[in-house]
N, C-alpha and C positions, 0 to 999 in steps of 0.2 A: 912211634908213639901213636896211640889211638885215643880219641876223645869221643865219647858217646853223649848224646843229648836229645833234646826234642824241642820243638817250638809248636805253638798252637795257633790255629786259625779260628777266629770266632765269627759266626754268621748269625744274622737275625733269624733265618729259617733255612730250610732245605732248598727252597727255590733260589735263594741268593747263593747258597753253596754250589748248586749244580751249574749256575751261570758264571761263577768266578773263573777268571782266566786260568789260574794255576790248576784248579781242579780239572778243568777241561783238558789242559795240556798234559798233566801228569797222571791222572787217575781214570777219567771217563772211559777211555778206550779199553783198558784192562777190565774195568767193571762190566762193560757191555759184552765183552767176550765171555764172561762167565755164564751168560744166559743165551737162549736161542733168539735169533734175530726177530722172529715173528712174535715173540712175547716181550721184547725189550721195552717198547713204549708202554705197554700195560703194566709191567712190573715196576718200571721207574716211576710211573705216575702214582702207583700205590705206595711205593717207598717214600716218595716225596710227600704225599699226603700224610702218611703216618709220622714222618720226621717233622713236618710242619706242626702237627699236633703236639709233639714232644717239645719243640722249640717254643711254642706258645705257653705251654705249661711251665717250662723251666727258664724262660727268658732268653732263649737263643740256643745255638749249637756250638760246641767246641770240638774241633778236629785236631788231635795231637799227631804231629808228624815227627817220627824218630829220625835221627841222622847219626852218621859216624864221620869223623874227620880223621884222616890218616896222614901223618907227617912223614915224608919219605925223602931220602937223599939218593940222587942218581949217582951210581958209581961206574 
């Protein structure tokens, strides 16, 4: 049996999101690998600034995390 779902993380802004323990643990490394190392700081700074603007306009950020649970029996 599989069960699909999602949960949401809510953040005041992108600065808070990028500093959150779970984001750093589960996402940052793969996000950083998407861009060249020499541009990472510049790009993340720009993304953070733009996302902070959106958070200010909409009262925060919501990040939806999908998941699947699989119930299995060992035979």
